[in-house]
N, CA, C and O atoms as a GROMACS GRO file, in nm:
protein
  316
    1MET      N    1   2.827  -2.005   6.846
    1MET     CA    2   2.941  -1.946   6.912
    1MET      C    3   2.944  -1.796   6.885
    1MET      O    4   2.984  -1.718   6.972
    2ASP      N    5   2.901  -1.756   6.765
    2ASP     CA    6   2.900  -1.613   6.733
    2ASP      C    7   2.810  -1.536   6.828
    2ASP      O    8   2.845  -1.427   6.872
    3ASP      N    9   2.692  -1.593   6.860
    3ASP     CA   10   2.600  -1.524   6.950
    3ASP      C   11   2.661  -1.505   7.089
    3ASP      O   12   2.643  -1.400   7.150
    4GLU      N   13   2.731  -1.603   7.136
    4GLU     CA   14   2.786  -1.597   7.272
    4GLU      C   15   2.915  -1.516   7.281
    4GLU      O   16   2.933  -1.439   7.375
    5PHE      N   17   3.004  -1.534   7.184
    5PHE     CA   18   3.139  -1.476   7.194
    5PHE      C   19   3.168  -1.365   7.095
    5PHE      O   20   3.272  -1.300   7.106
    6GLY      N   21   3.079  -1.343   6.999
    6GLY     CA   22   3.108  -1.247   6.892
    6GLY      C   23   3.182  -1.319   6.780
    6GLY      O   24   3.258  -1.412   6.805
    7ALA      N   25   3.160  -1.277   6.656
    7ALA     CA   26   3.212  -1.349   6.540
    7ALA      C   27   3.364  -1.362   6.540
    7ALA      O   28   3.416  -1.470   6.516
    8ALA      N   29   3.434  -1.254   6.566
    8ALA     CA   30   3.581  -1.258   6.560
    8ALA      C   31   3.639  -1.350   6.668
    8ALA      O   32   3.724  -1.434   6.639
    9TYR      N   33   3.592  -1.334   6.791
    9TYR     CA   34   3.645  -1.416   6.900
    9TYR      C   35   3.603  -1.562   6.885
    9TYR      O   36   3.680  -1.652   6.917
   10ALA      N   37   3.482  -1.585   6.838
   10ALA     CA   38   3.434  -1.723   6.819
   10ALA      C   39   3.522  -1.797   6.720
   10ALA      O   40   3.556  -1.913   6.741
   11GLY      N   41   3.560  -1.731   6.612
   11GLY     CA   42   3.647  -1.793   6.513
   11GLY      C   43   3.783  -1.827   6.571
   11GLY      O   44   3.836  -1.936   6.547
   12SER      N   45   3.839  -1.734   6.646
   12SER     CA   46   3.968  -1.757   6.711
   12SER      C   47   3.958  -1.870   6.812
   12SER      O   48   4.046  -1.956   6.818
   13LEU      N   49   3.853  -1.870   6.890
   13LEU     CA   50   3.832  -1.972   6.992
   13LEU      C   51   3.820  -2.110   6.927
   13LEU      O   52   3.877  -2.207   6.975
   14ALA      N   53   3.746  -2.118   6.818
   14ALA     CA   54   3.725  -2.245   6.749
   14ALA      C   55   3.856  -2.300   6.691
   14ALA      O   56   3.878  -2.421   6.691
   15ARG      N   57   3.941  -2.212   6.643
   15ARG     CA   58   4.068  -2.255   6.582
   15ARG      C   59   4.178  -2.280   6.683
   15ARG      O   60   4.262  -2.368   6.662
   16ASP      N   61   4.180  -2.204   6.793
   16ASP     CA   62   4.298  -2.201   6.880
   16ASP      C   63   4.281  -2.261   7.020
   16ASP      O   64   4.379  -2.306   7.079
   17HIS      N   65   4.160  -2.262   7.073
   17HIS     CA   66   4.140  -2.307   7.210
   17HIS      C   67   4.133  -2.460   7.215
   17HIS      O   68   4.047  -2.521   7.151
   18VAL      N   69   4.224  -2.520   7.290
   18VAL     CA   70   4.229  -2.666   7.302
   18VAL      C   71   4.143  -2.710   7.420
   18VAL      O   72   4.155  -2.657   7.531
   19LEU      N   73   4.056  -2.806   7.393
   19LEU     CA   74   3.961  -2.854   7.494
   19LEU      C   75   4.002  -2.993   7.542
   19LEU      O   76   4.002  -3.089   7.464
   20GLY      N   77   4.038  -3.002   7.669
   20GLY     CA   78   4.076  -3.130   7.728
   20GLY      C   79   3.964  -3.233   7.721
   20GLY      O   80   3.989  -3.351   7.701
   21ALA      N   81   3.840  -3.186   7.737
   21ALA     CA   82   3.724  -3.276   7.735
   21ALA      C   83   3.705  -3.340   7.598
   21ALA      O   84   3.635  -3.442   7.586
   22LEU      N   85   3.765  -3.283   7.496
   22LEU     CA   86   3.753  -3.338   7.361
   22LEU      C   87   3.884  -3.400   7.314
   22LEU      O   88   3.915  -3.402   7.195
   23GLY      N   89   3.961  -3.451   7.409
   23GLY     CA   90   4.086  -3.518   7.373
   23GLY      C   91   4.195  -3.424   7.328
   23GLY      O   92   4.274  -3.456   7.240
   24ASN      N   93   4.199  -3.306   7.390
   24ASN     CA   94   4.299  -3.205   7.358
   24ASN      C   95   4.294  -3.163   7.211
   24ASN      O   96   4.397  -3.150   7.144
   25ARG      N   97   4.172  -3.143   7.163
   25ARG     CA   98   4.150  -3.094   7.027
   25ARG      C   99   4.080  -2.959   7.033
   25ARG      O  100   4.018  -2.924   7.134
   26THR      N  101   4.091  -2.885   6.926
   26THR     CA  102   4.017  -2.760   6.914
   26THR      C  103   3.876  -2.793   6.866
   26THR      O  104   3.846  -2.906   6.830
   27VAL      N  105   3.790  -2.693   6.868
   27VAL     CA  106   3.654  -2.708   6.817
   27VAL      C  107   3.660  -2.753   6.670
   27VAL      O  108   3.591  -2.847   6.631
   28VAL      N  109   3.742  -2.687   6.591
   28VAL     CA  110   3.754  -2.720   6.448
   28VAL      C  111   3.798  -2.864   6.430
   28VAL      O  112   3.742  -2.937   6.348
   29GLN      N  113   3.899  -2.907   6.505
   29GLN     CA  114   3.948  -3.044   6.493
   29GLN      C  115   3.842  -3.145   6.536
   29GLN      O  116   3.821  -3.246   6.468
   30ALA      N  117   3.776  -3.118   6.647
   30ALA     CA  118   3.675  -3.211   6.698
   30ALA      C  119   3.560  -3.228   6.598
   30ALA      O  120   3.515  -3.340   6.574
   31LEU      N  121   3.513  -3.118   6.541
   31LEU     CA  122   3.406  -3.126   6.443
   31LEU      C  123   3.452  -3.200   6.317
   31LEU      O  124   3.377  -3.280   6.262
   32ALA      N  125   3.574  -3.173   6.272
   32ALA     CA  126   3.628  -3.241   6.155
   32ALA      C  127   3.642  -3.391   6.179
   32ALA      O  128   3.631  -3.472   6.087
   33ASP      N  129   3.666  -3.428   6.305
   33ASP     CA  130   3.680  -3.570   6.341
   33ASP      C  131   3.544  -3.637   6.363
   33ASP      O  132   3.539  -3.756   6.393
   34GLY      N  133   3.435  -3.562   6.348
   34GLY     CA  134   3.302  -3.621   6.358
   34GLY      C  135   3.235  -3.611   6.493
   34GLY      O  136   3.131  -3.673   6.514
   35GLU      N  137   3.292  -3.535   6.585
   35GLU     CA  138   3.224  -3.517   6.714
   35GLU      C  139   3.090  -3.447   6.692
   35GLU      O  140   3.082  -3.357   6.608
   36PRO      N  141   2.986  -3.485   6.763
   36PRO     CA  142   2.857  -3.417   6.749
   36PRO      C  143   2.869  -3.270   6.790
   36PRO      O  144   2.928  -3.239   6.893
   37PRO      N  145   2.814  -3.180   6.710
   37PRO     CA  146   2.822  -3.037   6.741
   37PRO      C  147   2.774  -3.004   6.882
   37PRO      O  148   2.831  -2.917   6.949
   38ARG      N  149   2.669  -3.072   6.928
   38ARG     CA  150   2.616  -3.045   7.062
   38ARG      C  151   2.720  -3.076   7.169
   38ARG      O  152   2.735  -3.000   7.265
   39ALA      N  153   2.793  -3.187   7.154
   39ALA     CA  154   2.897  -3.224   7.250
   39ALA      C  155   3.011  -3.123   7.249
   39ALA      O  156   3.067  -3.091   7.354
   40VAL      N  157   3.044  -3.074   7.131
   40VAL     CA  158   3.150  -2.974   7.119
   40VAL      C  159   3.106  -2.843   7.185
   40VAL      O  160   3.183  -2.781   7.258
   41TRP      N  161   2.982  -2.803   7.159
   41TRP     CA  162   2.930  -2.681   7.220
   41TRP      C  163   2.928  -2.692   7.372
   41TRP      O  164   2.968  -2.598   7.442
   42GLU      N  165   2.882  -2.804   7.424
   42GLU     CA  166   2.880  -2.823   7.570
   42GLU      C  167   3.021  -2.814   7.628
   42GLU      O  168   3.041  -2.755   7.734
   43ALA      N  169   3.119  -2.874   7.560
   43ALA     CA  170   3.257  -2.869   7.608
   43ALA      C  171   3.310  -2.726   7.612
   43ALA      O  172   3.376  -2.687   7.708
   44ILE      N  173   3.282  -2.648   7.508
   44ILE     CA  174   3.328  -2.510   7.506
   44ILE      C  175   3.257  -2.428   7.613
   44ILE      O  176   3.317  -2.340   7.675
   45CYS      N  177   3.128  -2.456   7.635
   45CYS     CA  178   3.052  -2.385   7.739
   45CYS      C  179   3.111  -2.411   7.877
   45CYS      O  180   3.126  -2.318   7.957
   46VAL      N  181   3.144  -2.535   7.905
   46VAL     CA  182   3.204  -2.569   8.035
   46VAL      C  183   3.339  -2.500   8.049
   46VAL      O  184   3.367  -2.439   8.152
   47ASP      N  185   3.421  -2.510   7.946
   47ASP     CA  186   3.555  -2.451   7.952
   47ASP      C  187   3.552  -2.299   7.967
   47ASP      O  188   3.636  -2.241   8.036
   48MET      N  189   3.455  -2.235   7.904
   48MET     CA  190   3.448  -2.089   7.904
   48MET      C  191   3.348  -2.034   8.006
   48MET      O  192   3.318  -1.914   8.005
   49ASP      N  193   3.297  -2.120   8.093
   49ASP     CA  194   3.203  -2.079   8.198
   49ASP      C  195   3.079  -2.007   8.145
   49ASP      O  196   3.034  -1.907   8.202
   50VAL      N  197   3.023  -2.058   8.036
   50VAL     CA  198   2.898  -2.003   7.984
   50VAL      C  199   2.786  -2.054   8.075
   50VAL      O  200   2.771  -2.175   8.092
   51PRO      N  201   2.707  -1.963   8.133
   51PRO     CA  202   2.600  -2.006   8.223
   51PRO      C  203   2.498  -2.094   8.150
   51PRO      O  204   2.472  -2.074   8.032
   52PRO      N  205   2.441  -2.191   8.220
   52PRO     CA  206   2.344  -2.283   8.157
   52PRO      C  207   2.230  -2.212   8.084
   52PRO      O  208   2.185  -2.260   7.980
   53GLU      N  209   2.183  -2.100   8.137
   53GLU     CA  210   2.069  -2.032   8.073
   53GLU      C  211   2.105  -1.971   7.938
   53GLU      O  212   2.015  -1.932   7.863
   54ARG      N  213   2.232  -1.962   7.904
   54ARG     CA  214   2.273  -1.907   7.774
   54ARG      C  215   2.323  -2.014   7.679
   54ARG      O  216   2.367  -1.982   7.568
   55ARG      N  217   2.318  -2.139   7.718
   55ARG     CA  218   2.374  -2.246   7.635
   55ARG      C  219   2.286  -2.287   7.518
   55ARG      O  220   2.333  -2.356   7.428
   56LEU      N  221   2.163  -2.247   7.517
   56LEU     CA  222   2.076  -2.280   7.405
   56LEU      C  223   2.071  -2.169   7.300
   56LEU      O  224   2.000  -2.182   7.200
   57GLY      N  225   2.143  -2.063   7.321
   57GLY     CA  226   2.145  -1.953   7.226
   57GLY      C  227   2.031  -1.856   7.249
   57GLY      O  228   1.948  -1.874   7.338
   58ARG      N  229   2.029  -1.754   7.166
   58ARG     CA  230   1.924  -1.653   7.177
   58ARG      C  231   1.795  -1.705   7.118
   58ARG      O  232   1.795  -1.771   7.014
   59ASP      N  233   1.685  -1.674   7.183
   59ASP     CA  234   1.554  -1.711   7.133
   59ASP      C  235   1.497  -1.590   7.061
   59ASP      O  236   1.463  -1.490   7.124
   60THR      N  237   1.487  -1.599   6.930
   60THR     CA  238   1.439  -1.486   6.852
   60THR      C  239   1.294  -1.503   6.808
   60THR      O  240   1.241  -1.421   6.733
   61ARG      N  241   1.230  -1.610   6.855
   61ARG     CA  242   1.090  -1.632   6.819
   61ARG      C  243   1.001  -1.533   6.893
   61ARG      O  244   1.034  -1.488   7.003
   62VAL      N  245   0.890  -1.501   6.832
   62VAL     CA  246   0.791  -1.414   6.894
   62VAL      C  247   0.686  -1.504   6.957
   62VAL      O  248   0.634  -1.595   6.892
   63ALA      N  249   0.654  -1.479   7.083
   63ALA     CA  250   0.554  -1.559   7.153
   63ALA      C  251   0.417  -1.543   7.088
   63ALA      O  252   0.382  -1.435   7.041
   64ARG      N  253   0.342  -1.652   7.087
   64ARG     CA  254   0.206  -1.644   7.033
   64ARG      C  255   0.127  -1.542   7.114
   64ARG      O  256   0.132  -1.540   7.236
   65GLY      N  257   0.055  -1.459   7.046
   65GLY     CA  258  -0.027  -1.359   7.111
   65GLY      C  259   0.046  -1.228   7.136
   65GLY      O  260  -0.016  -1.126   7.165
   66ALA      N  261   0.179  -1.231   7.123
   66ALA     CA  262   0.255  -1.107   7.139
   66ALA      C  263   0.247  -1.029   7.009
   66ALA      O  264   0.211  -1.084   6.904
   67GLN      N  265   0.279  -0.903   7.016
   67GLN     CA  266   0.277  -0.821   6.896
   67GLN      C  267   0.368  -0.886   6.792
   67GLN      O  268   0.485  -0.912   6.819
   68GLY      N  269   0.314  -0.912   6.674
   68GLY     CA  270   0.390  -0.978   6.568
   68GLY      C  271   0.377  -1.129   6.571
   68GLY      O  272   0.427  -1.197   6.481
   69GLY      N  273   0.309  -1.183   6.673
   69GLY     CA  274   0.290  -1.327   6.682
   69GLY      C  275   0.183  -1.376   6.586
   69GLY      O  276   0.122  -1.297   6.514
   70GLN      N  277   0.161  -1.506   6.585
   70GLN     CA  278   0.067  -1.566   6.491
   70GLN      C  279  -0.062  -1.614   6.558
   70GLN      O  280  -0.139  -1.687   6.495
   71ALA      N  281  -0.086  -1.577   6.681
   71ALA     CA  282  -0.206  -1.625   6.752
   71ALA      C  283  -0.331  -1.585   6.676
   71ALA      O  284  -0.344  -1.474   6.625
   72GLY      N  285  -0.421  -1.679   6.669
   72GLY     CA  286  -0.549  -1.650   6.606
   72GLY      C  287  -0.546  -1.652   6.454
   72GLY      O  288  -0.650  -1.631   6.392
   73GLN      N  289  -0.434  -1.677   6.392
   73GLN     CA  290  -0.424  -1.676   6.248
   73GLN      C  291  -0.465  -1.810   6.187
   73GLN      O  292  -0.516  -1.814   6.075
   74ALA      N  293  -0.443  -1.917   6.258
   74ALA     CA  294  -0.476  -2.049   6.203
   74ALA      C  295  -0.627  -2.064   6.189
   74ALA      O  296  -0.702  -2.026   6.279
   75GLY      N  297  -0.670  -2.118   6.077
   75GLY     CA  298  -0.812  -2.144   6.058
   75GLY      C  299  -0.891  -2.022   6.011
   75GLY      O  300  -1.009  -2.035   5.980
   76ARG      N  301  -0.831  -1.907   6.004
   76ARG     CA  302  -0.902  -1.788   5.956
   76ARG      C  303  -0.897  -1.786   5.804
   76ARG      O  304  -0.795  -1.817   5.743
   77SER      N  305  -1.005  -1.749   5.748
   77SER     CA  306  -1.007  -1.732   5.602
   77SER      C  307  -1.030  -1.587   5.571
   77SER      O  308  -1.099  -1.516   5.645
   78SER      N  309  -0.974  -1.543   5.463
   78SER     CA  310  -0.997  -1.404   5.423
   78SER      C  311  -1.121  -1.399   5.335
   78SER      O  312  -1.133  -1.476   5.239
   79ARG      N  313  -1.213  -1.310   5.367
   79ARG     CA  314  -1.339  -1.302   5.292
   79ARG      C  315  -1.342  -1.177   5.212
   79ARG      O  316  -1.440  -1.151   5.142
   0.00000   0.00000   0.00000
């Protein structure tokens, strides 16, 4: 939630925003009641109109072969 909404707003949203899809509970209440985090995240995404392409969060991995990647490192020995 921090990545999508910013830390301050994400905290407020989790505590205060009531989600009908989760039985009129907040994110905090739903998680405390044992709802799966993925289901809670999907409910908040629908309610807040988060586009599908941003629902998996930021990808911070470096592609293999890109600068800083690990391509070609496996199986190499240092001599």
